[in-house]
Each structure stands twice: as C-alpha cells, then as structure tokens.
N, C-alpha and C positions, 0 to 999 in steps of 0.2 A: 418825068418824075421831079418831086422835090427833092431838092439836096438835103434837105433835114433826114425826110423819109429814108434816102437811099443811103446815108451817114449811118443811122440805126439800124435796116436791113444788114448792112455789112458787118456791124458790130454783133450783131444775133447770132450772124453765119460764123464768125469768127471763134464765138463762144460755143459753137454747135462742134467746131472742126476740132477746135483745141482738146476737146475731151470725146472725141469722136462718138457724137450723139445723133441721132437722125432724130427728124420732124415733120409733123405732119399738119394737114391745117381743114377747118370747116370754117364755110364761112355762107353766111345767108344774106346781109344788108349789103356787103363789099362785094360780092358777086365774079368771087375771084381776084380781085384786085389785089388780095393779099399774097395769095400763091404766085400771082404775075411778078408782082415788087421780089420774091424772094429769089424767084426762078430767072431772072434776071441778071441774079449774079451767075458768072461763069463757072463751071463744076458742082451745080447743083444737085447732079445725081447721086453725087455720093452722099449726099445728107437728105437730101429731101425723099420722103416715100411717096404720096401721093397727098390728092386732097379732094374734098367735098365742097359743091356750090347747094348747100340744101337748103332752097327759098323758101318755097312751100314747108306750112306744116307737116304736110304728109312723109314730104321726105324727110324731116328730121327723126321724124319716127321709126319709117322704114328703113334708111341708111343708117343711122346712127343712133339707133336706140333708144333716143329720149322717150320718157315718159307720157305719154298720151294725158294723163289724169294730171301731171304736174303741167305740163305746157297748158292745158285747158284752165286750172286755177292759178297759175303764175303769168301764163302769157308767153311768147315767144321772146320777148325781150326782157329777159330775168337774170338774176345769176343761176337760179336752179338749172335754167333752159343750157347756158354758157355752157356751166361746170360738164353738164350730161351729154354735150354735142363734143366737149374736148375729150372726153372720156369713151365716146363712142369710138370717133376716130382713133384714138389711142391705143384701142384694141384692135381694131379692125386694119389700121393700117401696120400694127405691130412695130409701132416707132418707140424711139424715147420721150420725144416732148410731144404735145399736141397743143395748138391754137385755136382756138375758136373766136368769131366775131357774129353776135347778135342784135340789131339796131334802128332805130327809125331816120335813113337816110333824108326823107323828104319826098318833095317840099309839102305834102300831109302827113299827119300821125296814121291815116287809115283809122278811124274808129279809135284807136288806141286811146289811153287813159296819161299815157308818156306823151313827153313832149319831143317834138323833131329834134334830131343831134341828140337822142342819149342811145348810148351803145354800153352793151357788156361784154367785154373779153375774158373768154375761158381759158386756163391754162391746166392741163392735166402733165404730170409727169410719171414714166415709168418706176419709180421711186417710192409711189405710194401716195403722195399730195396731188390735190387741187385746189384751184382757186378762183375765183371771178371778182373783177372791179370791174368797175361804171363810171363813166363821165356824160356831160353833155354840153357838146359845143354848137356853133351856131354859124350858120352860112348855104351855099346853095347845094342842092343834090350830090353835085361831085365834087364839091369842097368837104361837104361831109365824109362822103366816101372816104377820099384821103386821108381826112383828119382821123377818122377810123383806125385807116391801116398803121398810121404813126404811132395812135395811141396803143395797138395791139401789141406794134413791137417794142414799145417803151415798156409794156404791162408786161411783155413775155420776159424782158431784162429784168425789171423788177424782182418778177416772182423767182425769178430763179436765183438772185443773186440773196434773195429773200430768205430761199432754200438753201442755199449754203451756209449762211450765217449759222441757221439752226440746226443742221448737221455738223458743224463745227463746233458747236457749242453740246450736241447730242453725244460727240465724243470725244469733248473733255468732260460731261458728266458720266459718261462711261468711267474713262479712265480713274475719274477720282474716285467711283465705286467701288472697282477694282480695288483700287489701294487702301481705302478704308477697311472694304472685307480683308483683305491681307492683314490689317494691324488687326484686327477683329480675331482672328484666327490665329494669330502669334500669341495675341493676349491670352486668347485661351488656352495655347499650349503652354504655354507659362504658368497658366493656373492648375491645369492639371498636375505640371510636373512637380507644382508646389506641395499640391495634395498629397501627390506619392511620396515625396520625399517625408513627409509629415506621418504618413502611414508606416514607412519602414523605419521611422525614429523612435515611433510610439507602440509597435508591433511586441503583444506579449511572449513573441517566443524568440524575441530577438536576444533576450539573456540566456536563453538555452540553446543556442546554436552550438552547435559542433566544431571544434576545432583540433586541427592534429596535437598541439601542443595540451591538450587538455587529459588530464590523468584519469584513469578508469581501464575498464576490462578493454583488453585487445578484441578488434571484431576481424574473423576470416583469415586469422596468419597462419594459422596449421589446418592442414586437414588431412584427414587421416582415412586410407583407403583399403579395404577388406578383400581378401582374395577370394571370398564368397561370393561378395558380389554379383550379382547377375547382369548378364549385357544384354 
C-alpha cells in the first residue's frame, strides 16, 4: 500500500479515536479497498463498524436505500448517489460518520458519459450534515482504485475540518445572539422602570397620600363596647 495512503488513513483514524467516533464505509468502484486500508490499522474494531460493497445498482437500492429514480436520472457516479450511499450506511450501521465511494475505475466507462477516472466521495455525519466531492484522475484500473481511496480519505478529513469550523462559528454566533438578547432584555427592563417611575411621580393621588403627620380626624383610636351586644 502506498505510504501516502497509509499516512492519510492513520491521520483519519486519529481524528476518530480522539473524539471516540465510529465509522462505516460504503463502496462501489473501489471494491472494499477503502475498508481494507482502514482495517489494516490495529485496533480497528474499536471505531470501525461495518462496510458494504454495493457494486451493482440494485445492491445500492436494496442495501443502502438509494432512491432508484435518482439513480436512474443522475447515474450511479453522481453527487446525489454518493450522498445517499453515505446516509444509508450511516443509518444502517448506526455509526457517527460514513464514507461512500462511487466512480469509474476503467479501463472503459461502460457506456457512461463520464470519463474514466471520475469519482464521487460522499461523507455523512450523525450531526446532520452530508456532502459529496468529486475529482478525476488518470491511470490504470488499479492506480485509479488506489487514487480513489486516497481521495476518499483526504475528502473525509476536509469535510470533517470544514464541519468543525462551521460548528465553531455556530457556537460563536449562538453566544453573541445570547448576549444581544440579554442586552435587549436589560434595556427593556430599564425602560419599564423608567416609565414606572414617571407614573409614580405624576400620579394624581400622590398629593393626597395619607401620612401619620397629617392633621385631621383620628381613625380607630377608641372603640366602645356595649354590654347588650349579642355574642
């Protein structure tokens, strides 16, 4: 196995293990090479769930719940199918992340309009996002399959990093929104207090308020009892 591919696989696995995430894989054109590359790493059972090799379109539909209408209209080698493969694997494996690979390894494109060497990699996450990225490389069938695996590993890490940036920004936005809401609430509270103070100062009964020092009739200081009062 190419040293660059091994290094990329090891880096991805370190990301998974650092956050205790699990992974599943759905492959078409690579025929299980991605799963093999990942499980060559010792201790894979702690983070690798399972994998599918859905080479035929029917297998994609049955095993990964790929929409047959999308499959027919977009073709097996497409962003839509790559994402559906990843989502299907994610759900069925109950994993945290899923990687899918669908492409044309060659030596011919078997009637497809897409050239040999085209590949789409799908990434789906339990956190609710999914993405697909494609590229085109040139080489023999074996070289293309290895290149597809390398691209899949790099794509997974890129999507992961991008998601972390979006999550960080989302958390920052949420914190700023909370501070702004607190500021507005404080402003409203100060405005309510100001209006209440003005109302107290200008109330018509304010000048007639009773005071102990006010001269006038005494109230309730003497009470007379009658012996004839009924009990």
